[in-house]
C-alpha positions as CSV (number, residue, x, y, z in Angstrom):
1,M,168.3,120.3,63.0
2,D,165.3,117.8,62.8
3,E,162.3,119.2,64.4
4,K,161.7,116.5,66.8
5,Y,165.1,116.8,68.2
6,R,164.9,120.6,68.5
7,R,161.7,120.2,70.6
8,A,163.5,117.8,72.9
9,V,166.5,120.2,73.3
10,D,164.0,123.2,73.8
11,A,162.4,121.3,76.7
12,A,165.6,120.5,78.4
13,A,168.1,123.2,77.7
14,I,168.8,126.9,76.6
15,F,169.2,126.7,72.9
16,S,170.3,129.1,70.1
17,E,171.7,128.9,66.6
18,T,174.2,131.4,65.1
19,D,175.7,131.9,61.6
20,L,179.3,131.9,60.8
21,S,179.7,135.6,61.9
22,G,178.0,135.0,65.2
23,R,174.6,136.5,64.4
24,I,171.8,134.8,66.2
25,T,169.5,133.0,63.9
26,H,167.4,131.0,66.4
27,V,166.6,131.1,70.0
28,N,164.2,129.0,72.2
29,D,162.0,130.3,74.9
30,Q,164.5,129.3,77.7
31,F,167.0,131.5,76.0
32,C,164.6,134.4,76.1
33,A,163.7,133.9,79.7
34,I,167.1,133.8,81.0
35,S,168.6,136.7,78.9
36,G,165.3,139.0,79.5
37,Y,165.4,139.8,75.7
38,S,162.4,139.0,73.3
39,R,163.0,136.8,70.4
40,E,162.5,139.8,68.1
41,E,165.3,141.7,70.0
42,L,167.7,138.7,69.8
43,L,167.4,137.5,66.2
44,G,169.9,139.1,63.8
45,Q,172.0,140.4,66.6
46,N,175.6,139.4,67.3
47,H,176.0,137.2,70.4
48,R,178.4,139.9,71.7
49,M,175.3,141.8,73.0
50,L,175.3,139.3,75.9
51,N,178.9,140.0,76.7
52,S,179.3,140.5,80.5
53,G,182.8,141.8,80.4
54,M,184.0,139.1,82.8
55,H,185.9,137.3,80.3
56,S,189.0,138.3,78.3
57,T,189.4,138.7,74.6
58,D,191.7,135.6,74.6
59,F,189.0,133.5,76.2
60,F,186.5,134.3,73.3
61,A,189.3,134.0,70.6
62,G,190.1,130.4,71.9
63,M,186.4,129.5,71.8
64,W,186.0,130.7,68.2
65,R,189.1,129.1,67.0
66,T,187.9,125.7,68.3
67,I,184.5,125.8,66.7
68,A,185.8,127.3,63.4
69,L,188.0,124.2,63.0
70,G,184.8,122.1,63.5
71,S,185.6,121.0,67.0
72,V,183.0,121.2,70.0
73,W,183.9,123.9,72.6
74,K,182.6,123.2,76.1
75,G,183.0,125.7,79.1
76,V,181.3,128.1,81.6
77,I,180.3,131.5,80.2
78,C,179.1,134.5,82.3
79,N,176.5,136.5,80.3
80,R,174.8,139.7,81.1
81,A,170.9,139.8,80.9
82,K,168.8,142.8,79.6
83,D,168.4,144.2,83.1
84,G,172.1,144.2,83.7
85,S,172.3,141.0,86.0
86,L,174.8,138.3,85.4
87,Y,174.0,134.8,84.8
88,W,176.2,131.7,84.4
89,V,175.7,129.0,81.8
90,E,177.6,125.7,81.3
91,S,177.8,125.7,77.4
92,S,178.4,123.2,74.5
93,M,178.9,124.9,71.2
94,V,178.6,122.5,68.4
95,P,179.6,123.4,64.7
96,L,177.2,121.9,62.2
97,L,178.7,120.6,58.9
98,D,177.4,120.9,55.4
99,S,176.7,117.2,54.3
100,V,178.0,117.9,50.8
101,T,181.1,120.2,51.4
102,G,182.0,119.1,55.0
103,R,182.4,122.8,55.8
104,V,181.1,124.4,59.0
105,E,177.7,126.1,57.9
106,R,176.5,127.3,61.3
107,Y,176.8,126.8,65.2
108,V,174.3,125.6,67.8
109,S,174.7,126.1,71.5
110,I,173.3,124.0,74.1
111,R,173.5,125.7,77.6
112,F,172.3,124.9,81.2
113,D,171.7,127.6,83.7
114,I,174.3,127.1,86.7
115,S,173.9,130.5,88.2
116,E,172.7,129.2,91.5
117,K,175.5,126.7,91.7
118,H,178.0,129.4,90.8
119,Q,176.6,131.7,93.5
120,L,176.9,128.9,96.1
121,L,180.4,128.2,94.9
122,H,181.2,131.9,95.0
123,S,179.8,132.1,98.6
124,L,181.8,129.2,99.7
125,Q,185.1,130.7,98.1
126,W,184.2,133.9,99.8
127,R,184.1,132.2,103.1
128,V,187.4,130.4,102.4
129,G,189.1,133.9,101.8
130,H,187.3,136.1,104.3
131,D,186.7,136.5,108.0
132,V,183.1,135.8,108.6
133,L,182.9,138.1,111.7
134,T,184.3,141.5,110.0
135,G,184.1,140.6,106.2
136,L,187.7,141.3,105.9
137,P,190.1,139.2,103.9
138,N,191.6,136.4,106.1
139,R,195.1,135.0,106.2
140,V,194.5,132.7,103.2
141,F,193.3,135.6,101.0
142,L,195.8,138.0,102.3
143,S,198.7,135.8,101.0
144,E,197.3,136.2,97.5
145,L,196.7,139.9,97.8
146,L,200.1,140.6,99.3
147,D,201.7,138.6,96.5
148,Q,199.8,140.7,94.0
149,A,200.7,144.1,95.8
150,L,204.4,143.0,95.7
151,E,204.3,142.2,92.0
152,F,202.9,145.4,91.2
153,S,205.3,147.3,93.5
154,C,208.2,145.5,91.6
155,Q,206.8,146.4,88.2
156,E,206.1,150.0,89.0
157,N,209.0,150.6,91.3
158,I,206.6,151.9,94.0
159,P,207.3,151.3,97.6
160,L,204.5,149.7,99.9
161,A,204.3,149.3,103.5
162,V,203.2,146.0,105.4
163,C,201.7,146.8,108.8
164,M,200.8,144.4,111.5
165,L,198.2,145.9,113.9
166,D,197.4,144.5,117.4
167,L,195.0,145.9,119.8
168,D,196.2,146.8,123.4
169,G,193.9,145.8,126.2
170,F,191.5,143.6,124.1
171,K,191.8,140.7,126.4
172,A,190.6,142.8,129.3
173,V,187.6,143.7,127.1
174,N,186.7,140.1,126.7
175,D,187.3,139.3,130.4
176,S,185.2,142.4,131.6
177,Y,182.3,142.5,129.1
178,G,182.2,139.0,127.5
179,H,183.2,137.8,124.1
180,A,180.0,139.1,122.5
181,S,181.0,142.6,123.4
182,G,184.6,141.8,122.2
183,D,183.2,140.7,118.8
184,L,181.2,143.9,118.4
185,L,184.3,145.9,119.2
186,L,186.3,143.9,116.5
187,V,183.5,144.7,113.8
188,E,183.8,148.4,114.6
189,V,187.6,148.3,114.4
190,A,187.3,146.6,111.1
191,R,185.0,149.3,109.8
192,R,187.1,152.2,111.0
193,L,190.1,150.6,109.3
194,R,188.2,150.1,106.1
195,D,187.0,153.7,106.1
196,I,190.4,155.2,106.8
197,V,192.5,153.5,104.1
198,R,192.4,154.2,100.4
199,G,190.7,152.1,97.9
200,E,194.0,150.5,96.6
201,D,195.0,149.6,100.2
202,V,194.2,146.4,101.8
203,V,192.8,145.6,105.3
204,A,192.7,142.0,106.6
205,R,192.2,140.2,109.8
206,L,194.5,137.4,110.8
207,A,193.0,136.2,114.2
208,G,191.7,137.4,117.4
209,D,192.7,141.2,117.5
210,E,195.4,141.1,115.0
211,F,194.9,143.0,111.6
212,V,197.2,143.6,108.6
213,L,197.4,146.7,106.5
214,I,198.9,146.9,103.0
215,L,199.5,150.5,102.1
216,R,200.5,151.2,98.5
217,Y,202.2,154.2,97.1
218,V,204.2,154.9,100.2
219,R,206.5,157.7,98.9
220,D,208.6,158.5,102.0
221,L,208.7,157.9,105.8
222,V,207.0,161.3,106.5
223,E,203.9,160.2,104.6
224,L,204.1,156.8,106.2
225,R,204.2,158.2,109.7
226,A,201.2,160.5,109.1
227,A,199.2,157.6,107.9
228,L,200.1,155.3,110.8
229,N,199.4,158.2,113.2
230,R,195.9,158.6,111.5
231,V,195.3,154.9,112.1
232,L,196.3,155.0,115.8
233,G,194.1,158.0,116.4
234,T,191.2,156.4,114.7
235,I,191.5,153.1,116.7
236,S,191.9,155.0,120.1
237,V,188.4,157.0,119.8
238,P,186.2,155.4,122.6
239,Y,183.9,152.7,121.5
240,S,180.2,152.4,122.6
241,V,179.2,148.8,123.1
242,H,176.0,148.0,124.7
243,G,175.8,151.5,126.2
244,K,179.2,151.3,127.7
245,D,182.2,153.3,126.6
246,I,185.3,151.2,126.1
247,N,188.8,152.3,125.4
248,V,191.3,150.4,123.5
249,Y,194.5,151.3,121.7
250,A,196.7,149.8,119.0
251,S,200.3,148.9,118.4
252,I,201.6,148.7,114.9
253,G,204.6,147.1,113.4
254,V,205.6,148.1,109.9
255,T,208.2,147.1,107.3
256,L,208.9,148.8,103.9
257,F,209.2,147.0,100.5
258,P,211.6,146.9,98.6
259,H,214.0,148.2,101.4
260,D,213.1,145.1,103.2
261,N,213.4,143.0,100.1
262,E,211.9,139.8,101.1
263,D,208.9,137.6,100.3
264,A,205.5,138.1,101.5
265,E,205.7,135.6,104.5
266,T,209.0,137.1,105.6
267,L,207.6,140.6,105.5
268,L,204.6,139.7,107.7
269,R,207.0,138.1,110.1
270,H,209.1,141.3,110.2
271,A,206.1,143.5,110.6
272,D,205.1,141.2,113.5
273,Q,208.4,141.6,115.0
274,A,208.3,145.4,114.8
275,M,204.8,145.2,116.3
276,Y,206.2,143.6,119.6
277,V,208.9,146.3,119.8
278,A,206.0,148.9,119.6
279,K,204.1,147.0,122.3
280,Q,207.1,147.0,124.6
281,S,207.3,150.8,124.0
282,G,203.9,151.5,125.4
283,R,200.4,151.4,123.9
284,K,199.3,153.7,121.0
285,R,202.8,153.3,119.3
286,F,204.2,152.2,115.9
287,H,207.6,150.8,115.2
288,V,209.3,150.7,111.8
289,F,211.3,147.5,111.2
290,D,214.9,148.3,110.7
291,V,216.6,145.6,108.6
292,S,220.2,146.3,110.1
293,R,219.1,146.7,113.7
294,D,216.1,144.6,114.5
295,R,217.5,141.2,113.8
296,E,216.8,140.2,117.5
297,G,213.2,141.0,117.1
298,K,212.2,137.4,116.3
299,A,214.1,136.0,119.2
300,T,212.6,138.4,121.5
301,H,209.0,137.5,120.3
302,Q,209.8,133.9,120.6
303,T,211.2,134.3,124.1
304,V,208.0,136.1,125.2
305,E,205.8,133.4,123.8
306,R,208.0,130.8,125.5
307,V,207.7,132.5,128.8
308,R,203.9,132.7,128.4
309,Q,203.9,129.0,127.8
310,A,206.1,128.5,130.8
311,L,203.5,130.3,132.9
312,A,200.7,128.2,131.4
313,S,202.6,125.0,131.8
314,D,203.4,125.5,135.5
315,E,207.2,125.8,134.9
316,L,207.6,129.0,137.0
317,R,208.8,128.6,140.6
318,L,209.2,130.8,143.6
319,H,212.3,130.8,145.8
320,F,212.8,132.6,148.9
321,Q,215.8,134.6,150.2
322,P,216.1,135.3,153.9
323,K,216.2,138.8,155.6
324,V,218.0,138.7,159.0
325,N,218.3,141.1,161.8
326,M,222.1,140.7,162.2
327,R,222.4,142.3,165.6
328,R,219.8,139.9,167.1
329,G,220.6,137.0,164.9
330,E,217.0,136.5,163.8
331,V,215.2,135.6,160.5
332,V,212.7,138.5,160.1
333,G,211.3,137.8,156.7
334,F,211.8,136.6,153.2
335,E,212.0,138.1,149.7
336,A,210.2,136.1,146.9
337,L,212.2,135.6,143.9
338,L,211.1,134.1,140.6
339,R,212.7,131.3,138.8
340,W,212.1,129.4,135.6
341,E,212.4,125.6,135.8
342,H,213.3,125.1,132.2
343,P,212.9,121.6,130.7
344,Q,216.3,121.8,129.0
345,E,218.3,124.7,130.7
346,G,217.5,123.9,134.3
347,L,216.7,126.6,136.8
348,V,216.9,130.0,135.2
349,A,217.1,133.3,137.1
350,A,214.4,136.0,136.6
351,K,216.9,138.5,135.2
352,E,217.5,136.1,132.4
353,F,213.9,136.3,131.0
354,L,211.9,139.0,132.8
355,V,213.7,141.9,131.1
356,L,212.2,140.6,127.7
357,V,208.5,140.7,129.1
358,E,208.5,143.5,131.5
359,E,207.0,145.8,129.0
360,T,204.3,143.5,127.8
361,D,201.1,142.5,129.5
362,L,202.5,139.2,130.3
363,I,204.5,140.8,133.2
364,I,201.0,141.6,134.7
365,E,199.8,137.9,134.6
366,I,203.2,136.8,136.0
367,G,203.0,139.5,138.9
368,E,199.5,138.3,139.9
369,W,200.6,134.6,139.7
370,V,203.6,135.6,142.0
371,M,201.3,137.4,144.6
372,D,198.8,134.6,144.5
373,Q,201.6,132.0,145.2
374,V,203.1,134.0,148.0
375,L,199.8,134.5,149.8
376,S,199.2,130.7,149.4
377,Q,202.7,130.0,150.9
378,L,202.0,132.5,153.7
379,D,198.8,130.7,154.5
380,R,200.7,127.3,154.5
381,W,203.4,128.8,156.8
382,Q,201.0,130.2,159.2
383,Q,199.2,127.0,159.6
384,A,202.6,125.4,160.4
385,G,203.2,128.0,163.1
386,H,205.6,130.3,161.2
387,D,205.0,134.0,161.1
388,W,207.4,135.3,158.4
389,P,206.4,138.2,156.2
390,V,207.3,138.1,152.5
391,S,208.2,140.9,150.1
392,V,207.4,140.7,146.4
393,N,208.8,142.8,143.6
394,I,206.1,144.5,141.5
395,A,206.9,145.6,137.9
396,A,206.1,149.1,136.8
397,R,203.6,148.1,134.2
398,H,201.7,146.0,136.8
399,F,201.6,148.6,139.5
400,Q,200.5,151.3,137.2
401,R,197.3,149.6,136.3
402,A,194.3,151.6,137.1
403,D,192.7,148.5,138.8
404,F,195.8,147.4,140.8
405,V,194.3,148.2,144.2
406,E,191.0,146.5,143.3
407,R,192.7,143.3,142.0
408,L,194.9,143.3,145.0
409,G,191.9,143.5,147.3
410,N,190.2,140.7,145.6
411,L,193.4,138.5,145.9
412,L,193.7,139.3,149.6
413,S,190.1,138.3,150.2
414,R,190.8,134.8,149.0
415,Y,193.3,134.2,151.6
416,A,191.4,135.7,154.5
417,R,193.4,133.8,157.1
418,V,196.7,135.7,156.0
419,A,197.2,139.0,157.6
420,P,197.7,141.6,154.8
421,Q,200.7,143.0,156.9
422,K,202.5,139.8,156.0
423,L,202.7,140.9,152.4
424,D,205.3,143.5,151.5
425,L,205.1,144.9,148.0
426,E,208.5,146.4,146.8
427,I,208.6,149.0,143.9
428,V,211.9,150.4,142.7
429,E,212.7,154.0,143.0
430,S,212.7,154.8,139.4
431,V,209.3,153.6,138.9
432,A,207.8,155.5,141.8
433,I,209.4,158.9,140.6
434,E,208.0,158.4,137.0
435,N,204.4,158.9,138.2
436,I,204.7,159.8,141.9
437,Q,201.1,161.1,142.3
438,H,199.6,157.8,141.1
439,V,202.0,155.8,143.1
440,S,201.4,157.9,146.3
441,D,197.7,157.4,146.0
442,C,198.1,153.6,145.3
443,L,200.4,153.2,148.2
444,R,197.8,154.8,150.6
445,A,195.1,152.8,149.2
446,C,197.0,149.5,149.6
447,Q,198.3,150.5,153.1
448,A,194.8,151.1,154.1
449,M,194.2,147.4,153.5
450,G,197.1,146.6,155.8
451,V,199.7,145.8,152.9
452,Q,203.3,147.0,153.6
453,F,205.5,148.6,151.1
454,S,209.2,148.8,150.4
455,L,211.2,151.3,148.2
456,G,213.8,149.3,146.4
457,D,217.0,150.3,144.5
458,F,217.1,153.4,146.7
459,G,219.9,155.8,145.7
460,T,220.1,154.7,142.1
461,G,217.6,157.1,140.7
462,Y,216.4,160.7,141.5
463,S,216.3,160.4,145.4
464,S,215.3,163.6,147.2
465,L,213.8,164.4,150.5
466,S,210.6,165.6,148.9
467,Y,210.2,162.2,147.2
468,L,210.9,160.3,150.4
469,K,208.4,162.3,152.2
470,R,205.6,161.6,149.7
471,L,206.4,157.9,149.2
472,R,205.6,156.7,152.7
473,T,206.9,153.3,152.4
474,Q,207.6,151.2,155.5
475,T,211.1,150.1,154.3
476,I,213.9,151.6,152.3
477,K,216.2,149.1,150.6
478,I,219.8,150.1,150.0
479,D,220.8,148.9,146.5
480,K,223.3,146.2,146.4
481,S,225.5,148.1,144.1
482,F,226.4,150.5,147.0
483,V,226.6,147.8,149.6
484,R,228.9,145.6,147.7
485,D,231.8,148.2,147.7
486,I,231.4,149.9,151.0
487,L,234.5,148.2,152.4
488,H,236.9,150.0,149.9
489,D,234.8,152.7,148.0
490,H,234.4,155.9,150.2
491,D,231.7,157.3,148.0
492,D,229.5,154.1,148.3
493,L,230.1,154.2,152.0
494,A,229.1,157.7,152.2
495,L,226.0,157.1,150.2
496,T,225.0,154.1,152.3
497,S,225.6,156.0,155.5
498,A,223.4,158.8,154.1
499,V,220.5,156.4,153.2
500,I,220.6,155.1,156.8
501,G,220.5,158.5,158.1
502,L,217.6,159.4,155.9
503,A,215.7,156.3,157.1
504,R,216.4,157.2,160.7
505,A,215.2,160.8,160.1
506,F,212.0,159.7,158.4
507,G,211.2,156.8,160.8
508,R,211.7,154.1,158.1
509,Q,213.0,150.7,158.4
510,V,216.1,150.1,156.3
511,I,217.5,146.9,154.7
512,A,220.7,146.3,152.8
513,E,220.8,144.0,149.8
514,G,223.9,142.2,148.5
515,L,225.5,141.3,151.7
516,E,228.7,139.3,150.7
517,S,230.9,138.9,153.8
518,V,230.9,139.1,157.6
519,E,232.8,142.3,157.2
520,H,229.9,143.8,155.3
521,G,227.7,142.9,158.1
522,E,230.0,144.5,160.8
523,L,230.4,147.7,159.0
524,L,226.5,147.9,158.3
525,L,225.9,147.4,161.9
526,Q,228.4,150.2,163.0
527,L,226.5,152.5,160.4
528,G,223.2,151.6,162.1
529,C,221.6,149.2,159.7
530,E,220.7,146.0,161.3
531,V,218.6,144.1,158.6
532,A,220.3,142.6,155.6
533,Q,220.0,139.9,153.0
534,G,222.6,138.4,150.6
535,Y,224.4,135.3,149.4
536,F,226.6,135.4,152.4
537,I,223.6,134.9,154.6
538,A,221.7,132.6,152.2
539,R,220.9,132.1,148.5
540,P,217.3,132.0,147.6
541,M,215.9,128.5,148.2
542,P,212.6,126.6,147.6
543,P,210.1,126.8,150.3
544,A,210.5,123.3,151.3
545,D,214.0,124.0,152.4
546,I,213.1,127.1,154.6
547,P,211.9,125.6,157.9
548,D,215.2,123.7,158.4
549,W,217.3,126.4,157.2
550,V,215.8,128.8,159.7
551,A,216.1,126.3,162.5
552,G,219.9,126.0,161.8
553,F,220.7,129.6,161.2
554,V,223.3,131.0,163.6
555,A,224.6,134.6,163.0
556,P,228.4,135.1,162.8
557,V,230.0,135.5,166.2
558,Q,231.4,138.9,165.1
559,W,228.0,140.2,164.8
560,R,226.9,139.0,168.2
561,L,230.2,140.5,169.8
562,L,229.1,143.9,168.3
563,D,225.7,143.5,169.8
564,E,227.2,142.8,173.2
565,T,229.7,145.6,173.0
566,A,226.8,147.9,172.1
567,R,224.7,146.7,175.2
568,D,227.9,147.1,177.3
569,Q,228.1,150.6,176.1
570,G,224.4,151.3,176.5
571,V,224.0,152.1,172.8
572,A,220.8,151.1,171.1
573,S,219.7,151.4,167.6
574,D,217.4,154.3,166.8
575,L,215.9,152.3,163.9
576,L,212.6,150.4,164.1
577,P,213.0,146.8,164.1
578,M,211.7,144.6,161.3
């Protein structure tokens, strides 16, 4: 090269010359500066001494093939400096031809340092593929990693597990301590997960408190269960955030490939479905997706989310079913019953959708919404001169919350004009018996605030005198399954009569559900049960219809005749009136 051109190139670029074998014959100062080698160390050495190991042999073979044929090669090369650091250069390799023979006699390389640009690009690419908060791969990068893992699993015939992990109670952390504390907790969860998995496994964060684990080399279910139990145990260890101990747990759904022989997206969906099953079973659980049995998981998950949307979109409604004293012919209260005003399906009864959410935290949100709506309605009725109490069904998951009493107290304080005695909380017998000590303590605390309690579905569970003594509810409700058949089933008649006798013995009020005819009412009155509710009296109705219905209610003449006969005979009920 002409000396004046070489000086110009030296001033602008990293420059070198090599012979046909790749030995360095000339370098400029910029080449020495970026490589860290002196000119003496470089001259006579093969260019391979700068190999970073970042490129394949095919990469260099293609480059040499191009320039050996007399063509210019252009591309980006990563080299390794003397101190071991990497640097990236944008290179143009030009073969110089002999003017006489026309053959390649040597090569010149003109390079420009793009390390800073490359690092910036790498940083941007990292941000695209990683969660900034935890540093874990995000949904975008997870897709690539899972595809790679599945390909490897197929090639090596080694199963792998795809796990969806969701934190239980994380929303409460954000609500109670703030989002900054929630972020710190997520960072610690991510750290724990990275520490517990093997190097070949993957931990990723999807969004919020959802994480994905890809576990390779899962030999059998025993090994998988052991691994998942370790993860659950690790997550459940208390967290210290800003000096406060916080407890959260995890629910994990998992599916096994190739037993579940689907693509990456479907496997994640199956793990998600299994995770919701785990959540419904209680916290700190995992559930393995069963290809043959869990086909309804997707529909269940979709239903839960749709109900959540219904709550947020103000599609839920309360209807009220009257309770009447049959002997006196008076309306003595109402039961609040949930309905869903579905945009397409119309009015949907609670039994059609609550069963799918009752084991999720959504049931707590719904329960608190119901109590708020009931207290608001009681306030409006009171202002209109009506003095009706209302009972509300409380789900097990809701009532068993440690802060149930506190949250109820806060709710009552918002409706100071409403007497707490007008609110009657109904818990079913099976729930009460599961944790009778907690339920008993909760009952006493709520009753101390004035709130009333009813024990529903009585007779369907594990009824005993000791339970009845400890569960000091004001009212016992006879389950409608007994009431329905008392006219022709001697066993149901005997059970109903026994419950009424127990109520009398313990000084409790008693109410019969599921009244279907005037004859049912007559028999219940003869047995000593005065208060009932059911379709024969009235179906649940919206609150706007209630004043007119109450004004027009007249008890059947047969019931009034029984009352007159009882008075003539001087017989009075031993039961407390509602």
